[in-house]
VMD Tcl script that draws the C-alpha trace (Angstrom):
set ca {
  {9.92 4.82 -13.60}
  {9.99 5.02 -15.14}
  {8.09 2.87 -18.09}
  {8.30 0.32 -15.13}
  {7.27 -1.38 -16.99}
  {8.31 -0.27 -20.55}
  {5.68 1.73 -22.65}
  {6.58 0.75 -26.14}
  {4.27 0.72 -29.29}
  {5.06 3.85 -31.25}
  {2.53 3.82 -33.91}
  {1.09 7.15 -34.84}
  {-2.77 7.17 -35.32}
  {-3.20 10.35 -37.31}
  {-2.63 13.86 -35.78}
  {-2.20 13.91 -32.21}
  {-3.04 16.75 -29.80}
  {0.92 17.63 -29.71}
  {0.83 18.15 -33.41}
  {-2.38 20.23 -33.35}
  {-1.25 22.42 -30.66}
  {2.39 22.76 -31.05}
  {2.19 23.20 -34.77}
  {-1.23 24.63 -35.67}
  {-2.19 27.02 -33.02}
  {-4.96 28.01 -30.51}
  {-7.93 27.47 -32.46}
  {-6.89 23.75 -33.04}
  {-6.02 23.40 -29.61}
  {-9.59 24.42 -28.40}
  {-11.20 22.19 -31.06}
  {-8.99 19.16 -29.76}
  {-9.96 19.93 -26.21}
  {-13.57 19.54 -27.14}
  {-12.77 16.20 -28.74}
  {-10.70 15.44 -25.30}
  {-13.99 16.11 -23.20}
  {-15.83 13.96 -25.45}
  {-13.50 11.17 -25.14}
  {-13.98 11.60 -21.28}
  {-17.46 10.51 -21.39}
  {-16.18 7.11 -22.79}
  {-13.27 7.03 -20.27}
  {-15.83 7.70 -17.31}
  {-18.10 4.88 -18.45}
  {-15.19 2.37 -18.69}
  {-14.05 3.71 -15.22}
  {-17.58 2.91 -13.87}
  {-17.74 -0.45 -15.46}
  {-14.46 -1.38 -13.71}
  {-16.12 -0.33 -10.16}
  {-14.83 3.25 -9.76}
  {-17.06 5.03 -7.47}
  {-19.20 7.94 -8.58}
  {-17.85 10.18 -5.69}
  {-14.33 9.70 -6.91}
  {-15.21 10.39 -10.76}
  {-17.41 13.41 -9.85}
  {-14.58 14.80 -7.95}
  {-11.92 14.12 -10.80}
  {-13.46 14.35 -14.22}
  {-14.63 17.93 -14.17}
  {-11.02 19.00 -13.40}
  {-9.33 17.24 -16.44}
  {-8.04 19.13 -19.36}
  {-5.84 18.07 -22.21}
  {-2.20 18.27 -21.53}
  {-0.55 18.33 -25.03}
  {3.14 18.41 -23.05}
  {2.93 14.82 -22.36}
  {2.05 13.82 -25.58}
  {5.22 15.83 -26.83}
  {7.41 14.12 -24.18}
  {6.20 10.66 -25.11}
  {6.84 11.25 -28.84}
  {10.37 12.49 -28.10}
  {11.34 9.35 -26.25}
  {14.65 7.53 -27.94}
  {12.49 4.37 -28.72}
  {10.31 6.51 -31.04}
  {12.98 5.97 -33.63}
  {13.32 2.01 -34.39}
  {16.37 2.54 -36.67}
  {18.42 4.57 -34.26}
  {21.93 3.18 -33.53}
  {22.79 1.91 -30.21}
  {25.40 4.19 -28.24}
  {28.01 3.08 -25.93}
  {27.26 2.55 -22.09}
  {30.22 4.58 -21.02}
  {28.51 8.14 -21.43}
  {25.24 6.75 -19.62}
  {27.37 5.18 -17.01}
  {29.29 8.38 -16.24}
  {25.88 10.34 -15.94}
  {24.26 7.77 -13.87}
  {27.14 6.65 -11.44}
  {28.70 9.83 -10.64}
  {30.50 10.30 -7.47}
  {27.48 12.44 -6.05}
  {25.06 9.76 -6.77}
  {27.31 7.03 -5.34}
  {27.95 9.22 -2.33}
  {24.01 9.93 -1.76}
  {23.44 6.15 -2.12}
  {25.85 5.27 0.50}
  {24.37 7.77 2.66}
  {20.71 6.42 2.18}
  {21.95 2.77 2.40}
  {23.56 3.54 5.89}
  {20.59 5.49 7.16}
  {17.93 2.86 6.22}
  {19.82 -0.35 7.09}
  {17.88 -1.13 10.14}
  {14.75 -1.40 7.99}
  {16.45 -2.55 4.78}
  {17.82 -5.45 6.74}
  {14.12 -6.49 7.74}
  {12.92 -6.45 4.36}
  {15.88 -8.36 2.85}
  {14.83 -11.01 5.38}
  {11.18 -10.83 4.25}
  {11.77 -10.90 0.41}
  {15.29 -12.13 -0.33}
  {16.08 -8.95 -2.21}
  {19.44 -7.35 -1.18}
  {19.44 -4.06 0.60}
  {21.88 -2.59 -1.99}
  {19.57 -3.52 -4.83}
  {16.57 -1.68 -3.21}
  {18.65 1.43 -2.64}
  {19.89 1.44 -6.41}
  {16.31 1.40 -7.45}
  {15.39 4.10 -5.23}
  {18.26 6.12 -6.46}
  {17.72 5.72 -10.12}
  {14.03 6.24 -9.89}
  {13.70 9.23 -7.65}
  {17.33 10.32 -6.56}
  {16.48 8.49 -3.30}
  {13.02 10.16 -2.90}
  {14.02 13.81 -3.86}
  {12.72 13.97 -7.34}
  {9.39 12.21 -7.98}
  {7.80 14.38 -10.85}
  {5.35 17.12 -10.90}
  {2.69 15.95 -13.32}
  {-0.99 15.46 -12.28}
  {-1.38 11.79 -13.05}
  {-5.28 11.76 -13.96}
  {-4.65 14.46 -16.36}
  {-1.49 13.09 -18.07}
  {-3.04 9.54 -18.03}
  {-6.19 10.73 -19.71}
  {-4.44 12.91 -22.03}
  {-2.23 10.01 -23.30}
  {-5.09 7.74 -23.45}
  {-7.22 10.44 -25.84}
  {-4.14 10.54 -28.22}
  {-4.83 6.92 -28.94}
  {-1.57 5.23 -29.91}
  {-1.65 3.10 -26.54}
  {-5.04 3.96 -25.65}
  {-5.85 0.64 -23.73}
  {-2.59 0.88 -21.91}
  {-3.23 4.48 -20.55}
  {-6.89 4.15 -20.02}
  {-6.33 1.08 -17.66}
  {-3.81 3.22 -15.92}
  {-6.00 6.01 -15.49}
  {-8.77 3.68 -14.31}
  {-6.15 2.27 -11.88}
  {-5.41 5.89 -10.54}
  {-9.08 6.22 -9.67}
  {-9.01 2.93 -7.95}
  {-6.12 4.19 -5.84}
  {-8.27 7.20 -4.72}
  {-11.15 4.69 -3.95}
  {-8.54 3.21 -1.60}
  {-7.67 6.37 0.07}
  {-5.08 7.75 -1.80}
  {-5.44 11.57 -2.03}
  {-5.58 13.50 -5.49}
  {-2.71 15.69 -4.13}
  {-0.45 12.48 -3.81}
  {-1.14 11.30 -7.72}
  {1.70 13.40 -8.91}
  {4.55 11.91 -10.93}
  {6.13 11.53 -14.18}
  {4.64 12.63 -17.52}
  {3.92 8.70 -18.22}
  {2.14 7.96 -15.12}
  {4.74 6.73 -12.69}
  {4.34 8.00 -9.13}
  {6.05 7.79 -5.77}
  {9.61 6.65 -4.47}
  {9.52 3.53 -6.54}
  {7.71 5.17 -9.64}
  {5.08 2.65 -9.91}
  {2.32 2.92 -12.43}
  {-1.07 2.94 -10.82}
  {-1.66 -0.67 -11.65}
  {1.56 -1.74 -10.19}
  {0.91 0.27 -7.02}
  {-2.72 -1.46 -6.71}
  {-0.85 -4.89 -7.04}
  {2.51 -4.72 -5.30}
  {2.87 -1.56 -3.04}
  {3.28 -2.57 0.59}
  {3.00 -0.85 4.19}
  {6.44 -1.17 5.59}
  {6.01 0.97 8.84}
  {2.88 -0.71 10.09}
  {0.50 2.37 9.69}
  {-2.01 0.53 7.44}
  {-1.07 2.51 4.49}
  {1.29 2.09 1.64}
  {2.36 5.59 1.43}
  {5.18 5.54 -1.23}
  {5.09 9.38 -1.52}
  {6.49 10.30 2.10}
  {7.30 6.99 3.96}
  {10.94 5.55 3.04}
  {9.85 2.11 4.63}
  {6.56 1.68 2.29}
  {8.72 2.78 -0.70}
  {11.60 0.21 0.01}
  {9.31 -2.40 1.15}
  {7.21 -1.89 -2.10}
  {10.52 -2.18 -4.20}
  {11.52 -5.34 -2.31}
  {8.06 -6.77 -2.90}
  {8.32 -6.03 -6.59}
  {11.53 -7.79 -7.11}
  {10.50 -10.89 -4.98}
  {7.16 -10.99 -7.09}
  {9.34 -10.87 -10.35}
  {11.45 -13.76 -9.39}
  {14.61 -12.62 -7.58}
  {16.72 -15.36 -6.51}
  {18.41 -14.84 -3.11}
  {22.37 -15.70 -2.99}
  {22.88 -15.01 -6.80}
  {24.36 -11.61 -7.57}
  {22.83 -9.61 -10.66}
  {26.16 -10.09 -12.56}
  {29.86 -9.02 -12.68}
  {32.25 -7.15 -14.65}
  {34.67 -9.25 -16.56}
  {37.52 -9.33 -19.02}
  {37.31 -11.03 -22.42}
  {40.48 -12.38 -24.03}
  {41.47 -10.93 -27.45}
  {41.43 -14.19 -29.10}
  {37.81 -15.00 -27.81}
  {35.67 -16.47 -30.55}
  {32.21 -14.98 -30.09}
  {30.83 -17.19 -32.86}
  {30.54 -19.99 -30.11}
  {28.23 -18.05 -27.81}
  {25.68 -16.75 -30.34}
  {22.07 -16.22 -28.77}
  {19.52 -18.38 -30.74}
  {16.69 -17.48 -28.77}
  {14.30 -14.75 -29.57}
  {12.57 -12.93 -26.64}
  {8.85 -12.07 -26.71}
  {9.51 -8.75 -25.40}
  {12.34 -6.14 -25.37}
  {13.78 -7.81 -28.47}
  {16.65 -5.18 -28.99}
  {17.39 -5.25 -25.14}
  {17.97 -9.10 -25.26}
  {19.41 -9.33 -28.77}
  {22.56 -7.80 -27.14}
  {22.99 -10.83 -24.90}
  {25.03 -14.01 -25.63}
  {23.76 -17.58 -25.23}
  {23.42 -18.79 -21.66}
  {26.43 -20.72 -20.15}
  {27.26 -21.68 -16.45}
  {29.91 -19.78 -14.73}
  {32.42 -22.65 -14.95}
  {31.93 -22.64 -18.59}
  {32.50 -19.09 -19.05}
  {35.66 -19.67 -16.96}
  {36.80 -22.18 -19.16}
  {36.49 -19.87 -22.27}
  {39.01 -17.54 -20.45}
  {36.61 -15.05 -19.25}
  {37.93 -13.53 -16.09}
  {36.33 -11.23 -13.13}
  {37.49 -7.86 -12.93}
  {36.81 -7.17 -9.45}
  {34.90 -9.62 -7.60}
  {35.17 -13.63 -7.07}
  {33.31 -16.01 -9.23}
  {29.70 -17.02 -8.28}
  {28.87 -20.68 -8.01}
  {30.07 -22.79 -10.93}
  {26.37 -23.87 -11.64}
  {25.01 -20.16 -11.99}
  {23.88 -19.36 -15.50}
  {24.67 -16.22 -17.22}
  {24.79 -14.57 -20.53}
  {27.63 -12.15 -21.70}
  {26.98 -8.47 -22.71}
  {29.85 -6.09 -24.12}
  {28.07 -2.77 -24.08}
  {30.91 -0.61 -25.08}
  {31.98 -3.06 -27.74}
  {35.09 -5.50 -28.02}
  {37.93 -4.92 -25.80}
  {35.98 -2.92 -23.21}
  {34.67 -3.96 -19.89}
  {32.02 -6.96 -20.42}
  {29.63 -8.09 -18.03}
  {28.24 -11.61 -17.30}
  {24.38 -11.33 -16.44}
  {22.49 -13.82 -14.08}
  {18.84 -14.44 -14.00}
  {18.51 -11.65 -11.51}
  {19.52 -9.06 -14.17}
  {16.31 -10.26 -16.01}
  {14.49 -9.03 -12.74}
  {16.12 -5.55 -13.07}
  {15.07 -5.53 -16.55}
  {11.66 -6.32 -15.56}
  {11.62 -2.97 -13.64}
  {12.71 -1.08 -16.64}
  {13.67 -2.99 -19.81}
  {16.90 -1.36 -20.82}
  {20.25 -2.77 -20.60}
  {21.85 0.66 -19.93}
  {19.34 1.14 -16.85}
  {19.90 -2.26 -15.46}
  {23.57 -2.22 -15.69}
  {23.49 0.83 -13.79}
  {21.40 -0.34 -11.10}
  {23.33 -3.10 -10.59}
  {26.71 -1.25 -10.62}
  {25.28 1.54 -8.22}
  {24.05 -1.38 -5.75}
  {27.92 -2.59 -5.94}
  {29.06 0.68 -5.12}
  {26.65 1.73 -2.18}
  {27.55 -1.39 0.03}
  {31.35 -0.98 -0.33}
}
mol new
graphics top color blue
foreach p $ca { graphics top sphere $p radius 0.5 }
foreach p [lrange $ca 0 end-1] q [lrange $ca 1 end] { graphics top cylinder $p $q radius 0.2 }
display resetview
C-alpha cells in the first residue's frame, strides 16, 4: 500500500544515504553504513523501551544493513515535487482499470463470494470494495513486494526525513514478530507495507483480523484473513453501509462552478481535497442539472462533493462520505476513483 496511509513530508535533512551511495562511491557508502550501525543502537533502545523482546531484537538487529535503494525510491515519489502540475485522470484510469485487471477482479470476486458475504454482513463494507482494494494493492495477492521490511524501515528511519514515522513502524514490525509473525513473512514494499492488504506494521497490529478461524491474522497467504482485514479497516475508518462511494455524472455546459466553491481547508491531504467542490445533497445536485451517467441517483439526502478529474466537459464524479474512507486507505484522488470504479466493474 501503499502509503496506506500516505507518507508525506519531503524535507531533506542533509546528505542522505542515497546521495552518498549513488553519487559519491563505495568509500562513502562504507562510511555511511558505519553511521547506520551506530543509529541501530539508538533504535534498539527505543524498541526495548516499547517492550520488544530481547530475543526478537537479538535475532534481527545484527542482520540489518543500510539499504540505499529504499531511500532512492522514496525520493523519486511524485509527491516529492510540490510544484508539479496535476495530470489528467484518464491515463491513470486506463492503466489501473484495464480489461485484464477487471477480468481478474471478477474472477476473484466470484471465487471469494462465499466468504465475502460473511465479511460484509459483519462489517457493512461491500464485497466489491474489498476486492477492489485487494486488486489495487497486490493484484489480488499476486504481487506483494520483495523488500525485507525491518531493513527497509530501519534504513528510512536512519535517513531521517521522517525518522519518527519509520522508527515507529520498525518497532511495530518487531512487535509483530513478538506476536508470532516470522521474519520471512515481513516482506513487502520499500515503504514498509506488507501482505495482501499492504498494511504498514502499525496498521497490522491494530486492524488485521483472523478471517478463517485458525487463530492467526495471516495476511500473506490467507485470502480470508486478507479480506477480513480490509473489511475491518474500512469499518474502522467509518464506512456507511447502504451508501455508494460515488457515481459518474455529466455536468451541463452552462454550469456555474462559482456556486459550488469549497471553502473548507482539510487538515491533511490538502491538494487532494482542494480538487473537491463544497458539499451538497443529491437532490441539490440534481436541481443544478447534474445527471448520472450509468446508475440511478442515491437517496436525496446523501451528501456529496463534485470532482472533474479530467477537466471541464469530461466525465465528472459525485463523491460521498464513503469516498473519504477510500482516501483514508490511500490519500490520492486517482487511487480512490480507480478503487470505486473497479468495485463497480467487478460486481457487474
